[in-house]
C-alpha positions as CSV (number, residue, x, y, z in Angstrom):
1,M,-12.4,23.6,32.9
2,W,-9.9,21.4,34.7
3,L,-12.3,18.5,34.6
4,D,-12.6,18.8,30.8
5,N,-8.8,18.8,30.6
6,L,-8.6,15.7,32.9
7,F,-11.2,13.8,30.8
8,S,-9.4,14.7,27.6
9,L,-6.1,13.5,29.1
10,I,-7.7,10.2,30.2
11,S,-9.3,9.7,26.9
12,A,-6.0,10.3,25.0
13,E,-4.2,7.9,27.3
14,K,-6.9,5.3,26.7
15,S,-6.6,5.8,22.9
16,V,-2.8,5.4,23.1
17,Y,-3.2,2.2,25.2
18,Q,-5.7,0.9,22.6
19,L,-3.2,1.8,19.9
20,F,-0.3,-0.1,21.4
21,L,-2.6,-3.1,22.1
22,S,-3.7,-3.2,18.4
23,I,-0.1,-3.2,17.2
24,A,0.8,-6.1,19.5
25,M,-2.3,-8.0,18.6
26,A,-1.9,-7.5,14.8
27,F,1.7,-8.7,14.9
28,S,1.1,-11.7,17.2
29,L,-2.0,-12.9,15.4
30,T,-0.4,-12.7,12.0
31,Y,2.9,-14.2,13.2
32,L,1.1,-17.1,15.0
33,S,-1.5,-17.8,12.3
34,I,0.9,-18.2,9.3
35,P,2.5,-21.5,10.5
36,V,-1.1,-22.9,10.7
37,I,-1.9,-21.6,7.3
38,L,1.3,-23.1,5.9
39,K,0.3,-26.5,7.2
40,V,-3.2,-26.3,5.7
41,T,-2.0,-25.0,2.3
42,K,0.6,-27.8,2.1
43,L,-2.0,-30.4,3.1
44,L,-4.4,-29.2,0.4
45,D,-1.7,-28.4,-2.1
46,L,-2.7,-24.7,-2.4
47,K,0.4,-23.2,-3.9
48,A,1.3,-20.6,-6.5
49,R,2.8,-22.4,-9.5
50,P,5.4,-20.7,-11.7
51,N,4.2,-19.2,-15.0
52,G,5.7,-17.0,-17.7
53,R,5.4,-13.9,-15.4
54,S,6.6,-15.5,-12.2
55,A,9.8,-14.4,-10.5
56,H,9.9,-17.7,-8.6
57,S,10.8,-21.2,-9.8
58,K,9.1,-23.4,-7.2
59,N,5.5,-24.0,-6.0
60,I,5.1,-21.7,-3.0
61,P,2.1,-21.4,-0.6
62,H,0.3,-18.1,-1.4
63,M,-2.3,-17.8,1.4
64,G,-0.5,-15.3,3.5
65,G,-3.3,-12.8,3.0
66,I,-5.4,-14.9,5.4
67,G,-2.9,-14.1,8.2
68,L,-2.9,-10.4,7.3
69,F,-6.7,-10.2,7.4
70,I,-6.8,-12.0,10.8
71,G,-4.2,-9.7,12.3
72,I,-5.6,-6.4,11.0
73,S,-9.3,-7.1,11.4
74,V,-9.3,-8.8,14.8
75,S,-6.9,-6.2,16.4
76,L,-9.2,-3.4,15.3
77,L,-12.4,-5.2,16.4
78,V,-10.9,-5.9,19.9
79,C,-9.2,-2.6,20.5
80,F,-11.7,-0.2,19.0
81,P,-15.1,-2.0,19.5
82,H,-17.0,1.3,20.0
83,E,-15.7,3.0,16.8
84,G,-19.1,2.4,15.2
85,T,-19.8,2.9,11.5
86,R,-16.2,3.4,10.3
87,L,-15.1,0.1,11.9
88,S,-18.0,-2.0,10.8
89,V,-18.0,-0.7,7.2
90,L,-14.2,-1.1,7.0
91,I,-14.4,-4.7,8.1
92,A,-17.3,-5.4,5.7
93,S,-15.3,-3.9,2.8
94,L,-12.3,-6.0,3.8
95,L,-14.5,-9.1,4.0
96,I,-15.7,-8.6,0.4
97,L,-12.1,-8.4,-0.8
98,F,-11.0,-11.3,1.4
99,F,-13.5,-13.7,-0.1
100,F,-13.0,-12.6,-3.7
101,G,-9.2,-12.7,-3.2
102,L,-9.4,-16.1,-1.5
103,K,-11.4,-17.5,-4.4
104,D,-8.9,-16.0,-6.9
105,D,-6.0,-17.6,-5.1
106,I,-7.7,-21.0,-5.2
107,L,-9.7,-21.1,-8.4
108,L,-8.6,-17.9,-10.3
109,L,-11.0,-15.1,-11.1
110,S,-11.3,-13.0,-14.2
111,P,-10.0,-9.4,-13.9
112,A,-13.6,-8.2,-14.4
113,K,-14.8,-10.0,-11.3
114,K,-11.9,-8.7,-9.2
115,I,-12.8,-5.1,-10.3
116,I,-16.4,-5.7,-9.4
117,A,-15.3,-6.7,-5.9
118,Q,-13.1,-3.6,-5.6
119,L,-16.0,-1.4,-6.8
120,C,-18.4,-2.9,-4.2
121,A,-15.9,-2.6,-1.3
122,S,-14.9,0.9,-2.3
123,L,-18.5,2.2,-2.8
124,L,-19.6,0.7,0.5
125,F,-16.8,2.6,2.3
126,I,-17.2,5.8,0.4
127,F,-21.0,6.1,0.9
128,L,-21.5,4.7,4.4
129,C,-18.4,6.4,5.9
130,D,-18.6,9.5,3.8
131,I,-14.8,9.4,3.5
132,R,-14.0,10.9,0.1
133,I,-11.9,13.4,-1.7
134,G,-13.9,16.6,-1.8
135,S,-11.3,19.2,-2.8
136,F,-8.4,19.6,-5.3
137,F,-6.7,22.1,-2.9
138,G,-6.6,24.8,-5.7
139,L,-5.1,22.5,-8.3
140,F,-5.9,24.0,-11.7
141,G,-7.9,26.6,-9.8
142,V,-10.3,24.0,-8.4
143,N,-11.0,23.7,-4.7
144,E,-14.3,22.1,-3.6
145,I,-15.7,19.7,-6.2
146,P,-19.3,18.5,-6.7
147,Y,-20.5,15.5,-4.8
148,A,-20.9,13.2,-7.8
149,L,-17.4,14.1,-9.1
150,S,-16.0,13.6,-5.6
151,V,-17.4,10.1,-5.4
152,L,-16.2,9.3,-8.9
153,F,-12.7,10.6,-8.3
154,T,-12.5,8.8,-4.9
155,L,-13.6,5.6,-6.5
156,L,-10.9,6.0,-9.2
157,T,-8.4,6.5,-6.5
158,F,-9.3,3.3,-4.7
159,L,-9.2,1.3,-7.9
160,T,-5.8,2.8,-9.0
161,V,-4.1,2.3,-5.6
162,V,-5.4,-1.3,-5.0
163,N,-4.3,-2.4,-8.5
164,A,-1.0,-0.6,-8.3
165,Y,-0.3,-2.4,-5.1
166,N,-1.3,-5.7,-6.6
167,L,1.0,-5.2,-9.6
168,I,4.0,-4.3,-7.5
169,D,3.7,-7.7,-5.7
170,G,6.2,-9.4,-7.9
171,V,9.2,-10.4,-5.7
172,D,9.6,-11.5,-2.2
173,G,9.3,-8.7,0.3
174,L,8.6,-5.8,-2.1
175,A,4.9,-5.3,-1.6
176,G,5.1,-6.1,2.1
177,S,8.0,-3.7,2.8
178,L,6.4,-0.9,0.8
179,G,3.1,-1.4,2.6
180,A,4.9,-1.5,6.0
181,L,6.7,1.8,5.3
182,F,3.4,3.4,4.3
183,G,1.7,2.2,7.4
184,L,4.5,3.4,9.6
185,V,4.6,6.9,8.1
186,T,0.8,7.4,8.0
187,G,0.5,5.9,11.5
188,I,2.9,8.5,12.9
189,W,1.0,11.3,11.2
190,N,-2.4,10.1,12.5
191,V,-1.1,10.1,16.0
192,L,0.1,13.6,15.6
193,V,-3.3,14.8,14.5
194,E,-5.0,12.5,17.1
195,Q,-6.8,10.3,14.6
196,Y,-6.3,7.2,16.8
197,F,-8.6,4.8,14.9
198,F,-6.8,5.5,11.6
199,A,-3.5,5.4,13.4
200,A,-4.5,1.9,14.7
201,L,-5.3,0.9,11.1
202,S,-2.0,2.1,9.8
203,F,0.1,0.5,12.6
204,S,-1.9,-2.7,12.4
205,V,-1.1,-2.9,8.7
206,F,2.6,-2.2,9.6
207,A,2.7,-4.8,12.4
208,S,1.0,-7.5,10.4
209,L,3.2,-6.9,7.4
210,V,6.4,-7.1,9.6
211,A,5.2,-10.4,10.9
212,F,4.4,-11.6,7.4
213,L,7.8,-10.5,6.0
214,R,9.4,-12.9,8.5
215,Y,7.9,-15.8,6.5
216,N,7.9,-14.1,3.1
217,F,11.8,-14.0,3.3
218,S,12.1,-17.4,4.9
219,G,13.7,-20.3,3.2
220,K,11.8,-23.2,4.7
221,K,8.5,-21.4,5.7
222,R,8.2,-19.1,2.7
223,I,4.8,-17.8,1.8
224,F,3.3,-15.2,-0.5
225,M,0.5,-12.8,0.5
226,G,-1.5,-13.8,-2.7
227,D,-4.3,-11.7,-4.2
228,T,-6.1,-12.0,-0.8
229,G,-3.3,-10.1,0.9
230,S,-2.6,-7.6,-1.9
231,L,-6.3,-6.6,-2.2
232,I,-6.7,-6.2,1.5
233,I,-3.5,-4.2,2.0
234,G,-4.1,-2.2,-1.1
235,F,-7.5,-1.2,0.1
236,T,-6.3,-0.1,3.5
237,I,-3.6,2.0,1.8
238,A,-6.3,3.6,-0.5
239,A,-8.6,4.3,2.5
240,Q,-5.7,5.9,4.4
241,L,-4.8,8.1,1.4
242,V,-8.4,9.3,1.0
243,H,-8.8,10.0,4.7
244,F,-5.4,11.9,4.7
245,I,-6.7,14.2,1.9
246,Q,-10.2,14.6,3.4
247,F,-8.8,15.4,6.9
248,N,-6.6,18.2,5.5
249,E,-9.6,19.7,3.6
250,S,-11.3,20.6,6.9
251,H,-8.4,21.2,9.3
252,Y,-6.8,24.2,7.6
253,N,-3.7,25.5,9.5
254,E,-4.2,23.2,12.4
255,E,-1.4,21.2,13.9
256,G,-0.4,18.5,11.4
257,F,-2.1,20.2,8.5
258,V,-0.7,19.4,5.0
259,H,-1.2,22.1,2.4
260,N,-0.7,20.1,-0.7
261,A,-2.3,16.9,0.6
262,P,-3.1,15.3,-2.8
263,I,0.5,15.6,-4.0
264,V,2.0,14.6,-0.7
265,G,-0.4,11.6,-0.5
266,F,0.7,10.5,-4.0
267,V,4.4,10.7,-2.9
268,L,3.6,8.4,0.1
269,F,2.8,5.7,-2.5
270,C,4.7,7.0,-5.5
271,L,6.8,3.9,-6.5
272,P,3.9,1.5,-7.2
273,L,1.9,4.3,-8.9
274,F,4.9,5.4,-11.0
275,D,5.7,1.9,-12.1
276,T,2.0,1.1,-12.9
277,L,1.7,4.3,-15.0
278,R,5.0,3.6,-16.7
279,V,4.1,0.0,-17.6
280,F,0.7,1.0,-18.9
281,M,2.2,3.7,-21.1
282,F,4.8,1.2,-22.4
283,R,2.1,-1.3,-23.3
284,I,0.0,1.3,-25.0
285,R,3.0,2.5,-27.1
286,K,3.5,-1.1,-28.2
287,G,-0.1,-1.4,-29.3
288,K,-1.0,-3.8,-26.5
289,S,-3.7,-3.7,-23.9
290,P,-2.5,-1.8,-20.7
291,F,-4.0,-4.7,-18.7
292,R,-2.1,-7.5,-20.5
293,P,0.5,-9.0,-18.1
294,D,4.2,-8.9,-18.9
295,K,7.6,-8.7,-17.3
296,N,8.3,-5.0,-17.8
297,H,7.9,-3.9,-14.1
298,V,10.9,-2.3,-12.5
299,H,11.5,-5.3,-10.3
300,H,11.7,-7.5,-13.4
301,Y,14.5,-5.2,-14.7
302,L,16.4,-5.5,-11.5
303,L,16.1,-9.2,-11.4
304,A,17.4,-9.4,-15.0
305,Q,20.5,-7.5,-13.8
306,G,21.3,-10.3,-11.4
307,F,19.9,-9.0,-8.1
308,N,18.1,-11.5,-5.9
309,H,14.6,-10.9,-4.3
310,K,15.9,-9.4,-1.1
311,Q,18.2,-7.0,-2.9
312,V,15.5,-5.8,-5.3
313,S,13.2,-5.2,-2.4
314,F,15.9,-3.3,-0.5
315,I,16.8,-1.1,-3.5
316,L,13.2,-0.2,-4.3
317,L,12.2,0.4,-0.7
318,S,15.2,2.6,-0.4
319,I,14.2,4.6,-3.4
320,Q,10.6,5.0,-2.0
321,G,12.0,6.1,1.3
322,L,14.5,8.5,-0.2
323,V,11.9,10.2,-2.4
324,M,9.6,10.5,0.7
325,A,12.4,11.9,2.9
326,S,13.8,14.3,0.4
327,T,10.6,15.7,-1.0
328,L,7.7,15.6,1.5
329,Y,8.5,18.7,3.6
330,W,9.6,20.7,0.5
331,L,6.5,19.7,-1.5
332,D,4.2,21.0,1.2
333,S,6.0,24.3,1.4
334,I,5.5,25.4,-2.3
335,D,2.6,26.1,-4.6
336,I,0.5,23.1,-5.5
337,H,1.2,23.6,-9.2
338,Q,5.0,23.6,-8.5
339,A,4.5,20.5,-6.4
340,L,2.7,18.8,-9.3
341,L,5.5,19.8,-11.7
342,T,8.1,18.4,-9.3
343,L,6.1,15.1,-9.1
344,L,5.9,15.0,-12.9
345,F,9.7,15.6,-13.1
346,I,10.3,12.7,-10.7
347,Y,8.1,10.4,-12.8
348,I,9.9,11.4,-16.1
349,L,13.3,10.8,-14.4
350,F,12.1,7.4,-13.2
351,S,10.8,6.3,-16.6
352,W,13.9,7.7,-18.3
353,W,16.1,5.7,-16.0
354,V,14.3,2.4,-16.5
355,D,13.3,2.6,-20.2
356,I,15.6,4.8,-22.3
357,K,18.1,2.7,-24.3
358,E,20.8,5.3,-24.2
359,V,20.9,5.1,-20.4
360,R,21.3,1.3,-20.3
361,P,25.1,1.3,-20.2
362,I,25.2,3.8,-17.3
363,R,22.4,2.1,-15.5
364,K,24.1,-1.3,-16.0
365,A,27.4,-0.1,-14.6
366,I,25.8,1.5,-11.6
367,L,23.7,-1.5,-10.8
368,H,26.6,-3.9,-11.2
369,K,28.5,-1.7,-8.6
370,I,25.6,-2.0,-6.3
371,A,25.4,-5.8,-6.8
372,R,29.2,-6.1,-6.0
373,A,28.6,-4.1,-2.8
374,F,25.8,-6.5,-1.9
375,R,28.0,-9.5,-2.5
376,K,30.8,-8.1,-0.4
377,A,28.4,-7.2,2.4
378,S,27.1,-10.8,2.4
């Protein structure tokens, strides 16, 4: 018995060591690779040029996703080489998105081709890892769902999350900071439930994005993550959300168990999802295609109020963090239908605040006060 306990302790200590090593490697590799990427992109003139939807006015290198891919994938391969199927399939899925994203950043791809890449990567991960949403946790009276519906719903989750993350990447630091916050929170939860591989994935994403943000906010060495980065990070977020829900399906009342996992998972990524849903609804009401690009995202509204990129990112990151901190524990302690109604109320409040004309004077006055506070602080 004591030998079993000793081996468990040694195994846990080894996993924690691997975890810290993966964090250090992810940060270092991303931080050290981006200056090289900047030199190559400037030499080859691979830069994002301003267009009608851009929030920047200069040509900026946009290959930061290469550094993120290197940091995340190499750290996992080195620190968890014996993870087996989950590791190899995850890396294969990221490679698909890496090459399609890189081609889009250089030559531009049609939305249909990017969706095909996301479908291939997602289906590969779902089928070979068997990581999928198999239960609605009693939502609308539904618990376990049929296999085909489970695969379909999981695939829809991947596509929604990846594209929501891509759409929120509109100002410096916003996508990176939201992804880092998500990685930090899910990483801590994965450690608590001893899911060390997924903890390493979360913390590697966190560490790589922290390193990336150093350059994303830089004046002279500024770089964007591009579609390469947004596809890769969006996919890792989706994979973590699906794993979070699946884990709680089969670990009822164990330590770290989350009762309303689908609702709580949504809240972990609610700002990009809320904004995407709001913009799609707005476009449909105007008789336009929901996929037609425009400047109606929440970060565009804040930029129009005079905030700079750092301030917009700080405000929206604070909102995401505040919603998470104020609702996560409470949402998990109530009935799932009450949790869903709470989530719907937060979405309506968010849309009302951004879109309703009658609120504009109040919103403008509050935002101007915040802007003055920023100016005084700086």
